[in-house]
PyMOL commands that place a pseudoatom at each C-alpha (Angstrom):
pseudoatom trace, name=CA, resn=MET, resi=1, chain=A, elem=C, hetatm=0, pos=[0.000, 0.000, 0.000]
pseudoatom trace, name=CA, resn=ALA, resi=2, chain=A, elem=C, hetatm=0, pos=[1.416, 3.350, -1.019]
pseudoatom trace, name=CA, resn=SER, resi=3, chain=A, elem=C, hetatm=0, pos=[1.959, 6.060, 1.534]
pseudoatom trace, name=CA, resn=SER, resi=4, chain=A, elem=C, hetatm=0, pos=[-0.441, 8.982, 1.194]
pseudoatom trace, name=CA, resn=ASN, resi=5, chain=A, elem=C, hetatm=0, pos=[2.583, 11.300, 1.452]
pseudoatom trace, name=CA, resn=THR, resi=6, chain=A, elem=C, hetatm=0, pos=[4.460, 9.924, -1.551]
pseudoatom trace, name=CA, resn=ILE, resi=7, chain=A, elem=C, hetatm=0, pos=[4.451, 10.673, -5.249]
pseudoatom trace, name=CA, resn=CYS, resi=8, chain=A, elem=C, hetatm=0, pos=[3.699, 7.930, -7.742]
pseudoatom trace, name=CA, resn=ARG, resi=9, chain=A, elem=C, hetatm=0, pos=[6.638, 8.300, -10.124]
pseudoatom trace, name=CA, resn=ILE, resi=10, chain=A, elem=C, hetatm=0, pos=[5.863, 7.505, -13.747]
pseudoatom trace, name=CA, resn=GLY, resi=11, chain=A, elem=C, hetatm=0, pos=[8.280, 6.821, -16.585]
pseudoatom trace, name=CA, resn=VAL, resi=12, chain=A, elem=C, hetatm=0, pos=[6.991, 6.990, -20.163]
pseudoatom trace, name=CA, resn=PHE, resi=13, chain=A, elem=C, hetatm=0, pos=[8.853, 5.221, -22.956]
pseudoatom trace, name=CA, resn=TYR, resi=14, chain=A, elem=C, hetatm=0, pos=[7.745, 6.031, -26.494]
pseudoatom trace, name=CA, resn=ASP, resi=15, chain=A, elem=C, hetatm=0, pos=[8.216, 3.697, -29.420]
pseudoatom trace, name=CA, resn=GLY, resi=16, chain=A, elem=C, hetatm=0, pos=[8.687, 6.637, -31.785]
pseudoatom trace, name=CA, resn=SER, resi=17, chain=A, elem=C, hetatm=0, pos=[7.663, 4.995, -35.047]
pseudoatom trace, name=CA, resn=PHE, resi=18, chain=A, elem=C, hetatm=0, pos=[4.550, 3.495, -33.445]
pseudoatom trace, name=CA, resn=PHE, resi=19, chain=A, elem=C, hetatm=0, pos=[3.512, 6.871, -32.030]
pseudoatom trace, name=CA, resn=ALA, resi=20, chain=A, elem=C, hetatm=0, pos=[4.412, 8.841, -35.165]
pseudoatom trace, name=CA, resn=TYR, resi=21, chain=A, elem=C, hetatm=0, pos=[2.208, 6.549, -37.260]
pseudoatom trace, name=CA, resn=ALA, resi=22, chain=A, elem=C, hetatm=0, pos=[-0.734, 7.397, -35.002]
pseudoatom trace, name=CA, resn=GLN, resi=23, chain=A, elem=C, hetatm=0, pos=[0.081, 11.114, -35.141]
pseudoatom trace, name=CA, resn=ASN, resi=24, chain=A, elem=C, hetatm=0, pos=[0.091, 11.052, -38.934]
pseudoatom trace, name=CA, resn=TYR, resi=25, chain=A, elem=C, hetatm=0, pos=[-3.151, 9.053, -38.999]
pseudoatom trace, name=CA, resn=TYR, resi=26, chain=A, elem=C, hetatm=0, pos=[-5.000, 11.588, -36.838]
pseudoatom trace, name=CA, resn=TYR, resi=27, chain=A, elem=C, hetatm=0, pos=[-3.480, 14.568, -38.619]
pseudoatom trace, name=CA, resn=HIS, resi=28, chain=A, elem=C, hetatm=0, pos=[-3.761, 13.551, -42.257]
pseudoatom trace, name=CA, resn=GLU, resi=29, chain=A, elem=C, hetatm=0, pos=[-6.483, 10.904, -42.379]
pseudoatom trace, name=CA, resn=ARG, resi=30, chain=A, elem=C, hetatm=0, pos=[-8.825, 11.865, -39.551]
pseudoatom trace, name=CA, resn=ASP, resi=31, chain=A, elem=C, hetatm=0, pos=[-8.131, 15.615, -39.676]
pseudoatom trace, name=CA, resn=LEU, resi=32, chain=A, elem=C, hetatm=0, pos=[-8.389, 15.807, -35.878]
pseudoatom trace, name=CA, resn=GLY, resi=33, chain=A, elem=C, hetatm=0, pos=[-5.211, 17.812, -35.498]
pseudoatom trace, name=CA, resn=TRP, resi=34, chain=A, elem=C, hetatm=0, pos=[-1.756, 17.053, -34.116]
pseudoatom trace, name=CA, resn=LEU, resi=35, chain=A, elem=C, hetatm=0, pos=[-1.580, 14.630, -31.188]
pseudoatom trace, name=CA, resn=ARG, resi=36, chain=A, elem=C, hetatm=0, pos=[0.284, 16.434, -28.392]
pseudoatom trace, name=CA, resn=PHE, resi=37, chain=A, elem=C, hetatm=0, pos=[2.523, 15.074, -25.688]
pseudoatom trace, name=CA, resn=ARG, resi=38, chain=A, elem=C, hetatm=0, pos=[1.839, 17.279, -22.668]
pseudoatom trace, name=CA, resn=PRO, resi=39, chain=A, elem=C, hetatm=0, pos=[-1.931, 16.680, -22.463]
pseudoatom trace, name=CA, resn=LEU, resi=40, chain=A, elem=C, hetatm=0, pos=[-1.388, 13.001, -23.201]
pseudoatom trace, name=CA, resn=GLN, resi=41, chain=A, elem=C, hetatm=0, pos=[1.030, 12.660, -20.299]
pseudoatom trace, name=CA, resn=ALA, resi=42, chain=A, elem=C, hetatm=0, pos=[-1.397, 14.559, -18.043]
pseudoatom trace, name=CA, resn=PHE, resi=43, chain=A, elem=C, hetatm=0, pos=[-4.085, 12.067, -19.053]
pseudoatom trace, name=CA, resn=ILE, resi=44, chain=A, elem=C, hetatm=0, pos=[-1.717, 9.182, -18.311]
pseudoatom trace, name=CA, resn=GLU, resi=45, chain=A, elem=C, hetatm=0, pos=[-1.156, 10.612, -14.824]
pseudoatom trace, name=CA, resn=ALA, resi=46, chain=A, elem=C, hetatm=0, pos=[-4.921, 10.792, -14.259]
pseudoatom trace, name=CA, resn=PHE, resi=47, chain=A, elem=C, hetatm=0, pos=[-5.446, 7.281, -15.640]
pseudoatom trace, name=CA, resn=ILE, resi=48, chain=A, elem=C, hetatm=0, pos=[-2.832, 5.801, -13.335]
pseudoatom trace, name=CA, resn=ALA, resi=49, chain=A, elem=C, hetatm=0, pos=[-4.325, 7.684, -10.380]
pseudoatom trace, name=CA, resn=GLN, resi=50, chain=A, elem=C, hetatm=0, pos=[-7.487, 5.614, -10.894]
pseudoatom trace, name=CA, resn=LYS, resi=51, chain=A, elem=C, hetatm=0, pos=[-5.516, 2.374, -10.945]
pseudoatom trace, name=CA, resn=GLU, resi=52, chain=A, elem=C, hetatm=0, pos=[-2.895, 3.044, -8.251]
pseudoatom trace, name=CA, resn=GLN, resi=53, chain=A, elem=C, hetatm=0, pos=[-4.672, 4.663, -5.345]
pseudoatom trace, name=CA, resn=GLY, resi=54, chain=A, elem=C, hetatm=0, pos=[-3.078, 5.808, -2.116]
pseudoatom trace, name=CA, resn=TYR, resi=55, chain=A, elem=C, hetatm=0, pos=[-0.454, 8.222, -3.402]
pseudoatom trace, name=CA, resn=ALA, resi=56, chain=A, elem=C, hetatm=0, pos=[-0.462, 11.941, -2.680]
pseudoatom trace, name=CA, resn=SER, resi=57, chain=A, elem=C, hetatm=0, pos=[0.101, 12.784, -6.355]
pseudoatom trace, name=CA, resn=TYR, resi=58, chain=A, elem=C, hetatm=0, pos=[0.990, 11.254, -9.711]
pseudoatom trace, name=CA, resn=LYS, resi=59, chain=A, elem=C, hetatm=0, pos=[3.771, 12.634, -11.865]
pseudoatom trace, name=CA, resn=VAL, resi=60, chain=A, elem=C, hetatm=0, pos=[5.663, 11.761, -15.030]
pseudoatom trace, name=CA, resn=VAL, resi=61, chain=A, elem=C, hetatm=0, pos=[9.238, 12.115, -13.790]
pseudoatom trace, name=CA, resn=TYR, resi=62, chain=A, elem=C, hetatm=0, pos=[10.976, 10.620, -16.823]
pseudoatom trace, name=CA, resn=ALA, resi=63, chain=A, elem=C, hetatm=0, pos=[10.052, 10.337, -20.502]
pseudoatom trace, name=CA, resn=ALA, resi=64, chain=A, elem=C, hetatm=0, pos=[12.056, 9.298, -23.553]
pseudoatom trace, name=CA, resn=TRP, resi=65, chain=A, elem=C, hetatm=0, pos=[11.363, 9.017, -27.274]
pseudoatom trace, name=CA, resn=HIS, resi=66, chain=A, elem=C, hetatm=0, pos=[13.121, 6.197, -29.147]
pseudoatom trace, name=CA, resn=GLN, resi=67, chain=A, elem=C, hetatm=0, pos=[13.214, 6.225, -32.933]
pseudoatom trace, name=CA, resn=GLY, resi=68, chain=A, elem=C, hetatm=0, pos=[15.489, 5.487, -35.852]
pseudoatom trace, name=CA, resn=LEU, resi=69, chain=A, elem=C, hetatm=0, pos=[16.746, 8.560, -37.681]
pseudoatom trace, name=CA, resn=PHE, resi=70, chain=A, elem=C, hetatm=0, pos=[17.283, 8.327, -41.417]
pseudoatom trace, name=CA, resn=THR, resi=71, chain=A, elem=C, hetatm=0, pos=[19.181, 10.838, -43.526]
pseudoatom trace, name=CA, resn=SER, resi=72, chain=A, elem=C, hetatm=0, pos=[17.299, 13.650, -45.253]
pseudoatom trace, name=CA, resn=LYS, resi=73, chain=A, elem=C, hetatm=0, pos=[18.231, 12.277, -48.689]
pseudoatom trace, name=CA, resn=LYS, resi=74, chain=A, elem=C, hetatm=0, pos=[14.751, 10.942, -49.486]
pseudoatom trace, name=CA, resn=ALA, resi=75, chain=A, elem=C, hetatm=0, pos=[12.742, 13.155, -47.149]
pseudoatom trace, name=CA, resn=THR, resi=76, chain=A, elem=C, hetatm=0, pos=[10.240, 15.657, -48.513]
pseudoatom trace, name=CA, resn=PRO, resi=77, chain=A, elem=C, hetatm=0, pos=[10.125, 19.244, -47.205]
pseudoatom trace, name=CA, resn=GLU, resi=78, chain=A, elem=C, hetatm=0, pos=[6.781, 18.413, -45.550]
pseudoatom trace, name=CA, resn=GLN, resi=79, chain=A, elem=C, hetatm=0, pos=[8.288, 15.451, -43.695]
pseudoatom trace, name=CA, resn=LEU, resi=80, chain=A, elem=C, hetatm=0, pos=[11.204, 17.554, -42.488]
pseudoatom trace, name=CA, resn=ARG, resi=81, chain=A, elem=C, hetatm=0, pos=[8.837, 20.295, -41.323]
pseudoatom trace, name=CA, resn=LEU, resi=82, chain=A, elem=C, hetatm=0, pos=[6.682, 17.871, -39.351]
pseudoatom trace, name=CA, resn=ASP, resi=83, chain=A, elem=C, hetatm=0, pos=[9.777, 16.224, -37.856]
pseudoatom trace, name=CA, resn=ARG, resi=84, chain=A, elem=C, hetatm=0, pos=[11.053, 19.613, -36.687]
pseudoatom trace, name=CA, resn=ASN, resi=85, chain=A, elem=C, hetatm=0, pos=[7.693, 20.493, -35.122]
pseudoatom trace, name=CA, resn=ARG, resi=86, chain=A, elem=C, hetatm=0, pos=[7.538, 17.109, -33.398]
pseudoatom trace, name=CA, resn=HIS, resi=87, chain=A, elem=C, hetatm=0, pos=[11.020, 17.659, -32.021]
pseudoatom trace, name=CA, resn=HIS, resi=88, chain=A, elem=C, hetatm=0, pos=[9.978, 20.999, -30.526]
pseudoatom trace, name=CA, resn=ASP, resi=89, chain=A, elem=C, hetatm=0, pos=[6.852, 19.424, -29.045]
pseudoatom trace, name=CA, resn=LEU, resi=90, chain=A, elem=C, hetatm=0, pos=[8.983, 16.702, -27.438]
pseudoatom trace, name=CA, resn=MET, resi=91, chain=A, elem=C, hetatm=0, pos=[11.270, 19.269, -25.854]
pseudoatom trace, name=CA, resn=HIS, resi=92, chain=A, elem=C, hetatm=0, pos=[8.392, 21.346, -24.505]
pseudoatom trace, name=CA, resn=ALA, resi=93, chain=A, elem=C, hetatm=0, pos=[6.943, 18.203, -22.928]
pseudoatom trace, name=CA, resn=GLY, resi=94, chain=A, elem=C, hetatm=0, pos=[10.253, 17.312, -21.253]
pseudoatom trace, name=CA, resn=ILE, resi=95, chain=A, elem=C, hetatm=0, pos=[10.687, 14.166, -23.334]
pseudoatom trace, name=CA, resn=GLU, resi=96, chain=A, elem=C, hetatm=0, pos=[14.263, 13.187, -24.154]
pseudoatom trace, name=CA, resn=PRO, resi=97, chain=A, elem=C, hetatm=0, pos=[14.692, 12.366, -27.870]
pseudoatom trace, name=CA, resn=ARG, resi=98, chain=A, elem=C, hetatm=0, pos=[16.838, 9.246, -28.263]
pseudoatom trace, name=CA, resn=TYR, resi=99, chain=A, elem=C, hetatm=0, pos=[17.570, 8.723, -31.945]
pseudoatom trace, name=CA, resn=LEU, resi=100, chain=A, elem=C, hetatm=0, pos=[19.638, 5.979, -33.546]
pseudoatom trace, name=CA, resn=PRO, resi=101, chain=A, elem=C, hetatm=0, pos=[21.225, 6.534, -36.979]
pseudoatom trace, name=CA, resn=MET, resi=102, chain=A, elem=C, hetatm=0, pos=[19.631, 4.252, -39.556]
pseudoatom trace, name=CA, resn=SER, resi=103, chain=A, elem=C, hetatm=0, pos=[20.739, 2.858, -42.899]
pseudoatom trace, name=CA, resn=GLU, resi=104, chain=A, elem=C, hetatm=0, pos=[18.504, 3.656, -45.867]
pseudoatom trace, name=CA, resn=THR, resi=105, chain=A, elem=C, hetatm=0, pos=[18.862, 0.062, -47.091]
pseudoatom trace, name=CA, resn=ARG, resi=106, chain=A, elem=C, hetatm=0, pos=[18.436, -1.936, -43.866]
pseudoatom trace, name=CA, resn=GLY, resi=107, chain=A, elem=C, hetatm=0, pos=[15.430, -0.139, -42.405]
pseudoatom trace, name=CA, resn=GLU, resi=108, chain=A, elem=C, hetatm=0, pos=[14.817, 0.634, -38.746]
pseudoatom trace, name=CA, resn=LYS, resi=109, chain=A, elem=C, hetatm=0, pos=[16.795, -1.737, -36.530]
pseudoatom trace, name=CA, resn=GLY, resi=110, chain=A, elem=C, hetatm=0, pos=[17.702, -1.846, -32.852]
pseudoatom trace, name=CA, resn=ILE, resi=111, chain=A, elem=C, hetatm=0, pos=[15.124, 0.619, -31.535]
pseudoatom trace, name=CA, resn=ASP, resi=112, chain=A, elem=C, hetatm=0, pos=[13.308, -1.937, -29.395]
pseudoatom trace, name=CA, resn=VAL, resi=113, chain=A, elem=C, hetatm=0, pos=[16.615, -2.930, -27.785]
pseudoatom trace, name=CA, resn=ALA, resi=114, chain=A, elem=C, hetatm=0, pos=[17.498, 0.704, -27.052]
pseudoatom trace, name=CA, resn=LEU, resi=115, chain=A, elem=C, hetatm=0, pos=[14.072, 1.342, -25.515]
pseudoatom trace, name=CA, resn=ALA, resi=116, chain=A, elem=C, hetatm=0, pos=[14.264, -1.824, -23.406]
pseudoatom trace, name=CA, resn=VAL, resi=117, chain=A, elem=C, hetatm=0, pos=[17.741, -0.964, -22.111]
pseudoatom trace, name=CA, resn=ASP, resi=118, chain=A, elem=C, hetatm=0, pos=[16.578, 2.545, -21.211]
pseudoatom trace, name=CA, resn=ALA, resi=119, chain=A, elem=C, hetatm=0, pos=[13.478, 1.271, -19.398]
pseudoatom trace, name=CA, resn=LEU, resi=120, chain=A, elem=C, hetatm=0, pos=[15.471, -1.360, -17.515]
pseudoatom trace, name=CA, resn=GLN, resi=121, chain=A, elem=C, hetatm=0, pos=[18.116, 1.128, -16.419]
pseudoatom trace, name=CA, resn=VAL, resi=122, chain=A, elem=C, hetatm=0, pos=[15.483, 3.531, -15.138]
pseudoatom trace, name=CA, resn=GLY, resi=123, chain=A, elem=C, hetatm=0, pos=[13.469, 0.725, -13.533]
pseudoatom trace, name=CA, resn=LEU, resi=124, chain=A, elem=C, hetatm=0, pos=[16.472, -0.880, -11.859]
pseudoatom trace, name=CA, resn=GLY, resi=125, chain=A, elem=C, hetatm=0, pos=[17.540, 2.551, -10.614]
pseudoatom trace, name=CA, resn=GLY, resi=126, chain=A, elem=C, hetatm=0, pos=[14.468, 2.676, -8.392]
pseudoatom trace, name=CA, resn=THR, resi=127, chain=A, elem=C, hetatm=0, pos=[13.385, 6.057, -9.737]
pseudoatom trace, name=CA, resn=ILE, resi=128, chain=A, elem=C, hetatm=0, pos=[9.948, 5.051, -11.061]
pseudoatom trace, name=CA, resn=ASP, resi=129, chain=A, elem=C, hetatm=0, pos=[6.967, 3.119, -9.729]
pseudoatom trace, name=CA, resn=ILE, resi=130, chain=A, elem=C, hetatm=0, pos=[5.106, 2.771, -13.037]
pseudoatom trace, name=CA, resn=ALA, resi=131, chain=A, elem=C, hetatm=0, pos=[6.547, 2.310, -16.524]
pseudoatom trace, name=CA, resn=VAL, resi=132, chain=A, elem=C, hetatm=0, pos=[4.346, 3.295, -19.452]
pseudoatom trace, name=CA, resn=LEU, resi=133, chain=A, elem=C, hetatm=0, pos=[5.249, 1.594, -22.718]
pseudoatom trace, name=CA, resn=VAL, resi=134, chain=A, elem=C, hetatm=0, pos=[3.713, 3.435, -25.658]
pseudoatom trace, name=CA, resn=THR, resi=135, chain=A, elem=C, hetatm=0, pos=[3.936, 0.613, -28.164]
pseudoatom trace, name=CA, resn=GLY, resi=136, chain=A, elem=C, hetatm=0, pos=[2.203, -2.466, -29.440]
pseudoatom trace, name=CA, resn=ASP, resi=137, chain=A, elem=C, hetatm=0, pos=[5.299, -4.589, -30.039]
pseudoatom trace, name=CA, resn=GLY, resi=138, chain=A, elem=C, hetatm=0, pos=[5.217, -8.097, -28.584]
pseudoatom trace, name=CA, resn=ASP, resi=139, chain=A, elem=C, hetatm=0, pos=[9.024, -8.106, -28.346]
pseudoatom trace, name=CA, resn=PHE, resi=140, chain=A, elem=C, hetatm=0, pos=[8.683, -6.102, -25.126]
pseudoatom trace, name=CA, resn=VAL, resi=141, chain=A, elem=C, hetatm=0, pos=[7.165, -9.023, -23.172]
pseudoatom trace, name=CA, resn=PRO, resi=142, chain=A, elem=C, hetatm=0, pos=[10.528, -9.909, -21.503]
pseudoatom trace, name=CA, resn=LEU, resi=143, chain=A, elem=C, hetatm=0, pos=[10.963, -6.238, -20.561]
pseudoatom trace, name=CA, resn=VAL, resi=144, chain=A, elem=C, hetatm=0, pos=[7.575, -6.165, -18.819]
pseudoatom trace, name=CA, resn=ARG, resi=145, chain=A, elem=C, hetatm=0, pos=[8.406, -9.311, -16.862]
pseudoatom trace, name=CA, resn=ALA, resi=146, chain=A, elem=C, hetatm=0, pos=[11.817, -7.947, -15.866]
pseudoatom trace, name=CA, resn=LEU, resi=147, chain=A, elem=C, hetatm=0, pos=[10.276, -4.681, -14.649]
pseudoatom trace, name=CA, resn=ASN, resi=148, chain=A, elem=C, hetatm=0, pos=[7.621, -6.546, -12.696]
pseudoatom trace, name=CA, resn=LYS, resi=149, chain=A, elem=C, hetatm=0, pos=[10.343, -8.522, -10.905]
pseudoatom trace, name=CA, resn=GLN, resi=150, chain=A, elem=C, hetatm=0, pos=[11.742, -5.193, -9.699]
pseudoatom trace, name=CA, resn=GLY, resi=151, chain=A, elem=C, hetatm=0, pos=[8.330, -4.110, -8.408]
pseudoatom trace, name=CA, resn=VAL, resi=152, chain=A, elem=C, hetatm=0, pos=[7.687, -1.735, -11.319]
pseudoatom trace, name=CA, resn=ARG, resi=153, chain=A, elem=C, hetatm=0, pos=[4.158, -2.008, -12.681]
pseudoatom trace, name=CA, resn=VAL, resi=154, chain=A, elem=C, hetatm=0, pos=[3.641, -1.526, -16.413]
pseudoatom trace, name=CA, resn=LEU, resi=155, chain=A, elem=C, hetatm=0, pos=[0.940, 0.280, -18.364]
pseudoatom trace, name=CA, resn=GLY, resi=156, chain=A, elem=C, hetatm=0, pos=[0.685, -0.590, -22.027]
pseudoatom trace, name=CA, resn=ALA, resi=157, chain=A, elem=C, hetatm=0, pos=[-0.585, 2.478, -23.918]
pseudoatom trace, name=CA, resn=TYR, resi=158, chain=A, elem=C, hetatm=0, pos=[-1.446, 1.856, -27.551]
pseudoatom trace, name=CA, resn=PHE, resi=159, chain=A, elem=C, hetatm=0, pos=[-3.576, 2.852, -30.545]
pseudoatom trace, name=CA, resn=GLU, resi=160, chain=A, elem=C, hetatm=0, pos=[-5.937, 0.378, -32.184]
pseudoatom trace, name=CA, resn=PHE, resi=161, chain=A, elem=C, hetatm=0, pos=[-7.289, 1.468, -35.565]
pseudoatom trace, name=CA, resn=GLU, resi=162, chain=A, elem=C, hetatm=0, pos=[-7.308, 0.591, -39.243]
pseudoatom trace, name=CA, resn=ALA, resi=163, chain=A, elem=C, hetatm=0, pos=[-6.186, 3.186, -41.780]
pseudoatom trace, name=CA, resn=LYS, resi=164, chain=A, elem=C, hetatm=0, pos=[-7.826, 3.669, -45.158]
pseudoatom trace, name=CA, resn=ASP, resi=165, chain=A, elem=C, hetatm=0, pos=[-5.063, 1.722, -46.866]
pseudoatom trace, name=CA, resn=GLY, resi=166, chain=A, elem=C, hetatm=0, pos=[-5.856, -1.316, -44.717]
pseudoatom trace, name=CA, resn=LYS, resi=167, chain=A, elem=C, hetatm=0, pos=[-2.828, -1.028, -42.432]
pseudoatom trace, name=CA, resn=LYS, resi=168, chain=A, elem=C, hetatm=0, pos=[-3.598, -1.597, -38.773]
pseudoatom trace, name=CA, resn=SER, resi=169, chain=A, elem=C, hetatm=0, pos=[-2.240, -0.218, -35.531]
pseudoatom trace, name=CA, resn=PHE, resi=170, chain=A, elem=C, hetatm=0, pos=[-2.703, -2.564, -32.565]
pseudoatom trace, name=CA, resn=ILE, resi=171, chain=A, elem=C, hetatm=0, pos=[-1.097, -4.130, -29.517]
pseudoatom trace, name=CA, resn=ASN, resi=172, chain=A, elem=C, hetatm=0, pos=[0.280, -7.646, -29.727]
pseudoatom trace, name=CA, resn=ASP, resi=173, chain=A, elem=C, hetatm=0, pos=[-1.802, -10.118, -27.698]
pseudoatom trace, name=CA, resn=ARG, resi=174, chain=A, elem=C, hetatm=0, pos=[1.280, -11.408, -25.886]
pseudoatom trace, name=CA, resn=LEU, resi=175, chain=A, elem=C, hetatm=0, pos=[2.171, -7.939, -24.685]
pseudoatom trace, name=CA, resn=LEU, resi=176, chain=A, elem=C, hetatm=0, pos=[-1.427, -7.216, -23.723]
pseudoatom trace, name=CA, resn=SER, resi=177, chain=A, elem=C, hetatm=0, pos=[-1.506, -10.371, -21.584]
pseudoatom trace, name=CA, resn=VAL, resi=178, chain=A, elem=C, hetatm=0, pos=[1.514, -9.425, -19.424]
pseudoatom trace, name=CA, resn=VAL, resi=179, chain=A, elem=C, hetatm=0, pos=[1.099, -5.684, -18.761]
pseudoatom trace, name=CA, resn=ASN, resi=180, chain=A, elem=C, hetatm=0, pos=[-0.495, -4.722, -15.465]
pseudoatom trace, name=CA, resn=TYR, resi=181, chain=A, elem=C, hetatm=0, pos=[-2.734, -2.115, -17.070]
pseudoatom trace, name=CA, resn=ALA, resi=182, chain=A, elem=C, hetatm=0, pos=[-3.709, -1.341, -20.652]
pseudoatom trace, name=CA, resn=MET, resi=183, chain=A, elem=C, hetatm=0, pos=[-5.086, 1.768, -22.336]
pseudoatom trace, name=CA, resn=ASP, resi=184, chain=A, elem=C, hetatm=0, pos=[-6.278, 1.991, -25.940]
pseudoatom trace, name=CA, resn=ILE, resi=185, chain=A, elem=C, hetatm=0, pos=[-5.900, 5.726, -26.601]
pseudoatom trace, name=CA, resn=ASN, resi=186, chain=A, elem=C, hetatm=0, pos=[-7.963, 5.528, -29.778]
pseudoatom trace, name=CA, resn=ALA, resi=187, chain=A, elem=C, hetatm=0, pos=[-10.915, 4.015, -27.878]
pseudoatom trace, name=CA, resn=LEU, resi=188, chain=A, elem=C, hetatm=0, pos=[-11.140, 7.112, -25.662]
pseudoatom trace, name=CA, resn=GLU, resi=189, chain=A, elem=C, hetatm=0, pos=[-12.872, 8.938, -28.517]
pseudoatom trace, name=CA, resn=LYS, resi=190, chain=A, elem=C, hetatm=0, pos=[-16.006, 6.818, -28.088]
pseudoatom trace, name=CA, resn=ASP, resi=191, chain=A, elem=C, hetatm=0, pos=[-15.850, 6.574, -24.297]
pseudoatom trace, name=CA, resn=LYS, resi=192, chain=A, elem=C, hetatm=0, pos=[-18.430, 8.910, -22.733]
pseudoatom trace, name=CA, resn=GLN, resi=193, chain=A, elem=C, hetatm=0, pos=[-16.255, 9.431, -19.683]
pseudoatom trace, name=CA, resn=HIS, resi=194, chain=A, elem=C, hetatm=0, pos=[-13.167, 10.397, -21.686]
pseudoatom trace, name=CA, resn=LYS, resi=195, chain=A, elem=C, hetatm=0, pos=[-14.551, 11.867, -24.936]
pseudoatom trace, name=CA, resn=GLN, resi=196, chain=A, elem=C, hetatm=0, pos=[-13.708, 15.453, -24.002]
pseudoatom trace, name=CA, resn=ALA, resi=197, chain=A, elem=C, hetatm=0, pos=[-10.273, 14.487, -22.736]
pseudoatom trace, name=CA, resn=PHE, resi=198, chain=A, elem=C, hetatm=0, pos=[-9.605, 12.789, -26.077]
pseudoatom trace, name=CA, resn=LYS, resi=199, chain=A, elem=C, hetatm=0, pos=[-10.431, 15.998, -27.971]
pseudoatom trace, name=CA, resn=SER, resi=200, chain=A, elem=C, hetatm=0, pos=[-8.081, 17.978, -25.759]
pseudoatom trace, name=CA, resn=LEU, resi=201, chain=A, elem=C, hetatm=0, pos=[-5.137, 15.834, -26.879]
pseudoatom trace, name=CA, resn=PHE, resi=202, chain=A, elem=C, hetatm=0, pos=[-4.961, 17.562, -30.258]
pseudoatom trace, name=CA, resn=TRP, resi=203, chain=A, elem=C, hetatm=0, pos=[-3.771, 20.847, -31.679]
pseudoatom trace, name=CA, resn=LYS, resi=204, chain=A, elem=C, hetatm=0, pos=[-6.073, 21.959, -34.434]
pseudoatom trace, name=CA, resn=ARG, resi=205, chain=A, elem=C, hetatm=0, pos=[-4.382, 22.371, -37.799]
pseudoatom trace, name=CA, resn=THR, resi=206, chain=A, elem=C, hetatm=0, pos=[-4.362, 26.174, -37.607]
pseudoatom trace, name=CA, resn=ASP, resi=207, chain=A, elem=C, hetatm=0, pos=[-2.754, 26.107, -34.165]
pseudoatom trace, name=CA, resn=PHE, resi=208, chain=A, elem=C, hetatm=0, pos=[-0.200, 23.530, -35.219]
pseudoatom trace, name=CA, resn=GLU, resi=209, chain=A, elem=C, hetatm=0, pos=[0.902, 25.500, -38.242]
pseudoatom trace, name=CA, resn=ASP, resi=210, chain=A, elem=C, hetatm=0, pos=[2.085, 28.286, -35.943]
pseudoatom trace, name=CA, resn=CYS, resi=211, chain=A, elem=C, hetatm=0, pos=[3.125, 25.450, -33.845]
pseudoatom trace, name=CA, resn=ILE, resi=212, chain=A, elem=C, hetatm=0, pos=[4.905, 25.299, -30.626]
pseudoatom trace, name=CA, resn=GLU, resi=213, chain=A, elem=C, hetatm=0, pos=[3.904, 26.771, -27.315]
pseudoatom trace, name=CA, resn=THR, resi=214, chain=A, elem=C, hetatm=0, pos=[6.394, 29.074, -25.662]
for i in range(1, 214): cmd.bond("trace and resi %d" % i, "trace and resi %d" % (i + 1))
show_as sticks, trace
zoom trace
């Protein structure tokens, strides 16, 4: 049982490509706006407060973004602009960008290992009580089990939807079966309790064009 005088310390670990795919889906296909980090992390804090009662407060104390970084050789000006705006949004939210250089021919490799190492180091350091994995990748099952052994509970935060081209975003069943808590962010849109909170996660297009808060 948590002490009523303590803070529930939350670490958020973003699978960058997984999250970026959802951002692009909402922005380009759904025209809802740009999915923001600060309100999302505030919602995560509130969600965990419902699951882990007994703490005085709930706070994201660590957050990191893991993604492969390709050269600009094949990137369009629009892609580079959106990448720059995302980078600013990450910094304003206090999220540490952790990029790995990628080969244009081999594709994105090693990101899941980098994320797992980061989460384990933070978890073993005793600086978080809850780890939030923003991903759907089943390869993180051993990571969840390792964190649980250290007394760190895990929330799996994911997006479940199907794009117009038939591609799907989802969480692997194996990962879903081992996390302590799960949250389908996309499902919040149709949840009466969280419908307004879901809308607040987005910058409208006009706001995003000017972009970043100061």
